[in-house]
Backbone as CSV, one residue per row, in Angstrom:
resi,resn,N_x,N_y,N_z,CA_x,CA_y,CA_z,C_x,C_y,C_z
1,MET,0.846,-1.180,0.000,0.000,0.000,0.000,0.888,1.239,0.000
2,GLU,0.722,2.083,-0.971,1.526,3.290,-1.094,0.805,4.437,-0.403
3,ILE,1.541,5.237,0.345,0.954,6.397,1.007,1.349,7.637,0.214
4,TYR,0.369,8.437,-0.155,0.619,9.649,-0.902,1.077,10.742,0.051
5,ARG,2.101,11.487,-0.324,2.602,12.573,0.507,1.896,13.874,0.185
6,LYS,0.893,13.814,-0.642,0.143,15.014,-0.972,-0.934,15.301,0.075
7,ASP,-1.000,14.479,1.126,-2.088,14.620,2.093,-2.112,15.985,2.775
8,LEU,-0.961,16.560,3.097,-0.938,17.872,3.746,-1.390,18.958,2.778
9,TRP,-0.975,18.840,1.507,-1.394,19.805,0.507,-2.907,19.742,0.307
10,VAL,-3.452,18.534,0.211,-4.896,18.362,0.024,-5.652,18.918,1.222
11,ALA,-5.181,18.632,2.431,-5.841,19.146,3.638,-5.870,20.671,3.628
12,ALA,-4.764,21.296,3.255,-4.709,22.752,3.211,-5.647,23.314,2.138
13,ALA,-5.687,22.662,0.971,-6.576,23.116,-0.105,-8.039,22.997,0.306
14,LEU,-8.384,21.886,0.945,-9.770,21.706,1.404,-10.113,22.683,2.512
15,ASP,-9.165,22.970,3.378,-9.382,23.940,4.446,-9.719,25.303,3.842
16,ARG,-8.955,25.714,2.816,-9.231,26.988,2.151,-10.603,26.967,1.477
17,ALA,-10.888,25.900,0.727,-12.168,25.809,0.024,-13.332,25.808,0.999
18,HIS,-13.195,25.023,2.065,-14.263,24.920,3.064,-14.520,26.280,3.700
19,THR,-13.451,26.989,4.039,-13.583,28.299,4.675,-14.202,29.317,3.723
20,GLU,-13.824,29.267,2.446,-14.338,30.233,1.474,-15.772,29.942,1.051
21,ILE,-16.164,28.678,0.998,-17.460,28.286,0.461,-18.555,28.277,1.521
22,VAL,-18.200,27.930,2.748,-19.193,27.663,3.781,-19.208,28.770,4.822
23,SER,-20.407,29.173,5.226,-20.511,30.178,6.284,-20.147,29.561,7.632
24,ASN,-19.807,30.396,8.578,-19.484,29.911,9.922,-20.653,29.181,10.567
25,LEU,-21.869,29.521,10.180,-23.048,28.875,10.766,-23.167,27.415,10.337
26,ASP,-22.673,27.099,9.144,-22.801,25.741,8.602,-21.489,24.980,8.568
27,TYR,-20.444,25.533,9.161,-19.105,24.949,9.027,-19.043,23.489,9.454
28,ASN,-19.711,23.119,10.528,-19.621,21.757,11.057,-20.674,20.814,10.485
29,ASN,-21.281,21.201,9.398,-22.289,20.393,8.729,-21.601,19.539,7.664
30,GLU,-21.817,18.213,7.709,-21.155,17.327,6.749,-21.528,17.665,5.310
31,PHE,-22.771,18.032,5.073,-23.183,18.376,3.712,-22.380,19.560,3.192
32,ALA,-22.111,20.531,4.054,-21.314,21.688,3.654,-19.903,21.262,3.271
33,MET,-19.341,20.324,4.023,-18.001,19.842,3.704,-18.007,19.067,2.391
34,VAL,-19.050,18.279,2.168,-19.173,17.546,0.904,-19.216,18.537,-0.259
35,CYS,-19.968,19.601,-0.108,-20.038,20.617,-1.166,-18.655,21.203,-1.438
36,ALA,-17.896,21.457,-0.382,-16.542,21.994,-0.555,-15.665,21.001,-1.317
37,VAL,-15.769,19.718,-0.979,-14.973,18.692,-1.671,-15.368,18.624,-3.144
38,ILE,-16.660,18.560,-3.415,-17.116,18.440,-4.803,-16.758,19.687,-5.604
39,LEU,-16.904,20.858,-5.008,-16.524,22.066,-5.732,-15.021,22.129,-5.957
40,THR,-14.252,21.639,-4.997,-12.802,21.609,-5.157,-12.415,20.718,-6.323
41,TYR,-13.154,19.635,-6.511,-12.864,18.687,-7.582,-13.867,18.773,-8.731
42,TRP,-14.463,19.933,-8.930,-15.503,20.099,-9.940,-15.015,19.697,-11.326
43,SER,-13.781,20.007,-11.618,-13.261,19.684,-12.948,-13.163,18.182,-13.161
44,ALA,-13.264,17.393,-12.095,-13.201,15.934,-12.218,-14.399,15.381,-12.987
45,GLY,-15.460,16.158,-13.121,-16.663,15.699,-13.802,-16.442,15.251,-15.236
46,LYS,-15.393,15.729,-15.876,-15.119,15.299,-17.253,-14.513,13.903,-17.300
47,ASP,-13.982,13.429,-16.187,-13.354,12.109,-16.133,-14.049,11.131,-15.194
48,TYR,-14.923,11.632,-14.341,-15.522,10.803,-13.301,-17.031,10.978,-13.199
49,LYS,-17.675,9.931,-12.768,-19.049,10.028,-12.280,-18.899,10.182,-10.767
50,ILE,-19.469,11.243,-10.215,-19.333,11.529,-8.786,-20.614,11.092,-8.085
51,ILE,-20.476,10.190,-7.115,-21.640,9.633,-6.415,-21.542,9.956,-4.928
52,ARG,-22.575,10.590,-4.411,-22.664,10.894,-2.973,-23.378,9.770,-2.245
53,GLU,-22.915,9.473,-1.053,-23.533,8.453,-0.178,-23.754,7.144,-0.938
54,MET,-22.705,6.642,-1.540,-22.802,5.410,-2.320,-22.861,4.200,-1.389
55,PRO,-23.908,3.353,-1.511,-23.943,2.124,-0.709,-22.694,1.301,-1.021
56,ALA,-21.945,0.973,0.030,-20.670,0.286,-0.181,-20.315,-0.513,1.069
57,GLY,-19.978,-1.776,0.888,-19.557,-2.586,2.036,-20.617,-2.588,3.119
58,TYR,-20.216,-2.159,4.320,-21.129,-2.131,5.463,-21.574,-0.717,5.797
59,GLY,-21.878,0.059,4.796,-22.312,1.427,5.053,-22.436,2.197,3.761
60,TYR,-22.141,3.478,3.847,-22.233,4.384,2.707,-20.961,5.208,2.642
61,ALA,-20.282,5.159,1.501,-19.115,6.006,1.289,-19.612,7.419,0.997
62,ASP,-19.034,8.412,1.655,-19.507,9.789,1.491,-19.462,10.249,0.033
63,ILE,-18.321,10.042,-0.639,-18.192,10.439,-2.043,-17.339,9.399,-2.747
64,VAL,-17.807,8.940,-3.899,-17.015,8.025,-4.726,-16.890,8.643,-6.108
65,PHE,-15.655,8.690,-6.594,-15.366,9.163,-7.939,-15.085,7.926,-8.780
66,LEU,-16.013,7.585,-9.685,-15.852,6.431,-10.563,-15.365,6.908,-11.928
67,PRO,-14.242,6.372,-12.400,-13.750,6.794,-13.713,-14.764,6.473,-14.814
68,LEU,-14.951,7.415,-15.708,-15.823,7.181,-16.857,-15.146,6.201,-17.804
69,PRO,-15.924,5.525,-18.642,-15.333,4.577,-19.599,-14.234,5.235,-20.441
70,ARG,-13.225,4.462,-20.723,-12.088,4.875,-21.545,-11.280,6.023,-20.938
71,ARG,-11.363,6.163,-19.619,-10.514,7.130,-18.920,-9.526,6.322,-18.078
72,SER,-8.297,6.616,-18.175,-7.301,5.875,-17.391,-7.034,6.614,-16.080
73,LYS,-8.035,6.603,-15.249,-7.975,7.285,-13.955,-8.190,6.271,-12.845
74,SER,-7.696,6.601,-11.658,-7.947,5.773,-10.478,-9.322,6.093,-9.932
75,ALA,-9.990,5.088,-9.376,-11.230,5.342,-8.637,-10.828,6.009,-7.321
76,ILE,-11.725,6.819,-6.756,-11.422,7.535,-5.511,-12.591,7.352,-4.551
77,VAL,-12.276,6.945,-3.324,-13.281,6.836,-2.263,-12.932,7.881,-1.204
78,VAL,-13.870,8.789,-0.942,-13.648,9.869,0.017,-14.591,9.679,1.200
79,GLU,-14.038,9.709,2.380,-14.843,9.629,3.603,-14.513,10.845,4.457
80,LEU,-15.542,11.441,5.032,-15.406,12.643,5.850,-15.798,12.341,7.291
81,LYS,-15.076,12.904,8.220,-15.417,12.764,9.638,-15.194,14.091,10.318
82,TYR,-15.903,14.260,11.392,-15.869,15.475,12.184,-15.232,15.152,13.535
83,ASN,-14.208,15.910,13.903,-13.507,15.740,15.185,-12.962,14.335,15.393
84,GLN,-12.368,13.771,14.371,-11.697,12.469,14.457,-10.239,12.687,14.048
85,THR,-9.599,11.646,13.566,-8.287,11.801,12.934,-8.417,11.285,11.508
86,ALA,-7.539,11.748,10.652,-7.572,11.285,9.268,-7.315,9.780,9.204
87,GLN,-6.438,9.262,10.091,-6.174,7.824,10.111,-7.430,7.047,10.509
88,THR,-8.219,7.565,11.442,-9.482,6.931,11.834,-10.420,6.840,10.645
89,VAL,-10.424,7.882,9.829,-11.301,7.910,8.655,-10.858,6.850,7.636
90,ILE,-9.557,6.750,7.394,-9.040,5.714,6.482,-9.383,4.333,7.031
91,SER,-9.239,4.151,8.337,-9.567,2.862,8.956,-11.031,2.507,8.741
92,GLN,-11.923,3.500,8.806,-13.347,3.237,8.573,-13.567,2.761,7.142
93,ILE,-12.911,3.386,6.173,-13.052,2.959,4.778,-12.679,1.486,4.644
94,LYS,-11.590,1.102,5.293,-11.116,-0.278,5.218,-12.001,-1.226,6.030
95,ASP,-12.304,-0.852,7.279,-13.085,-1.728,8.160,-14.488,-1.988,7.630
96,LYS,-15.094,-0.958,7.053,-16.446,-1.113,6.520,-16.453,-1.586,5.066
97,LYS,-15.264,-1.895,4.552,-15.104,-2.490,3.217,-15.779,-1.677,2.106
98,TYR,-15.594,-0.358,2.162,-16.200,0.500,1.160,-15.692,0.194,-0.251
99,ILE,-14.468,-0.310,-0.372,-13.962,-0.564,-1.723,-14.544,-1.834,-2.337
100,ASP,-15.265,-2.626,-1.555,-15.901,-3.820,-2.111,-16.870,-3.481,-3.241
101,VAL,-17.439,-2.292,-3.216,-18.374,-1.880,-4.256,-17.651,-1.755,-5.602
102,LEU,-16.334,-1.681,-5.563,-15.541,-1.531,-6.782,-14.943,-2.850,-7.248
103,LYS,-15.514,-3.961,-6.832,-14.925,-5.274,-7.117,-14.776,-5.565,-8.608
104,ASN,-15.586,-4.964,-9.463,-15.467,-5.175,-10.906,-14.537,-4.165,-11.566
105,TYR,-14.014,-3.273,-10.779,-13.098,-2.262,-11.287,-11.671,-2.810,-11.174
106,THR,-10.866,-2.593,-12.172,-9.461,-3.004,-12.088,-8.599,-1.761,-12.137
107,GLY,-7.660,-1.702,-11.266,-6.772,-0.549,-11.217,-6.592,-0.076,-9.795
108,ASP,-5.993,1.071,-9.677,-5.766,1.645,-8.357,-7.046,2.280,-7.816
109,VAL,-7.170,2.231,-6.510,-8.232,2.951,-5.821,-7.557,3.851,-4.800
110,ILE,-7.868,5.108,-4.872,-7.300,6.071,-3.934,-8.298,6.259,-2.794
111,LEU,-7.829,6.034,-1.579,-8.638,6.234,-0.379,-8.279,7.593,0.198
112,VAL,-9.294,8.399,0.468,-9.065,9.735,1.009,-9.878,9.875,2.287
113,GLY,-9.184,10.024,3.396,-9.827,10.251,4.687,-9.634,11.695,5.080
114,ILE,-10.745,12.408,5.281,-10.675,13.836,5.613,-11.348,14.065,6.963
115,ASN,-10.627,14.725,7.857,-11.176,15.131,9.141,-11.292,16.652,9.151
116,TYR,-12.392,17.128,9.663,-12.520,18.560,9.892,-12.951,18.734,11.336
117,SER,-12.423,19.757,11.976,-12.653,19.894,13.416,-13.510,21.100,13.739
118,ARG,-14.020,21.092,14.957,-14.908,22.154,15.419,-14.205,23.508,15.374
119,ASP,-12.977,23.566,15.840,-12.245,24.821,15.906,-11.366,24.959,14.667
120,LYS,-11.934,25.526,13.613,-11.217,25.572,12.337,-9.944,26.414,12.406
121,LYS,-9.911,27.421,13.274,-8.717,28.255,13.345,-7.595,27.550,14.086
122,LYS,-7.948,26.719,15.043,-6.935,26.026,15.844,-6.498,24.717,15.186
123,GLU,-7.441,23.934,14.727,-7.154,22.586,14.244,-7.029,22.488,12.725
124,GLY,-7.897,23.171,11.999,-7.895,23.031,10.548,-8.377,21.660,10.115
125,HIS,-7.959,21.253,8.965,-8.337,19.966,8.398,-7.132,19.035,8.427
126,SER,-7.422,17.754,8.454,-6.350,16.781,8.259,-6.820,15.803,7.192
127,CYS,-5.870,15.242,6.507,-6.192,14.371,5.383,-5.156,13.268,5.315
128,LYS,-5.611,12.079,4.994,-4.717,10.955,4.759,-5.140,10.331,3.444
129,ILE,-4.166,10.065,2.591,-4.427,9.513,1.276,-3.595,8.248,1.118
130,GLU,-4.262,7.181,0.705,-3.584,5.927,0.447,-4.059,5.380,-0.884
131,CYS,-3.223,4.610,-1.505,-3.565,3.974,-2.765,-3.521,2.456,-2.576
132,VAL,-4.587,1.783,-3.001,-4.618,0.330,-2.948,-4.869,-0.194,-4.357
133,LYS,-4.377,-1.366,-4.622,-4.598,-1.990,-5.925,-5.647,-3.082,-5.770
134,LEU,-6.598,-3.116,-6.701,-7.600,-4.183,-6.679,-7.191,-5.283,-7.620
């Protein structure tokens, strides 16, 4: 399993997007964070089908990016948590077997665990990115 070192960059980018897109009143709302993620990756729509709350394994993956036909892209599973750790979020993706929904997909799957905390000025966002091969 390869660990991507872009996790700090992604966390910082999402922190900026989340802060710019979402009002302070809705900051701790998961839907608001999902909107920030999707808007951050809006250009992905030309290469991916983006699915929210996809039934997967033993639960629902918050966001799944499925490569469109004839695109040589990795599938991406994104899970969001509030006041956890990014490693806890990655563990949930694995423990709940969210990638099982991709059993007919061949190639890399990028797992993205994103944590956002109550105190955005003190804690910010954390992110962990891993790549697994199916």
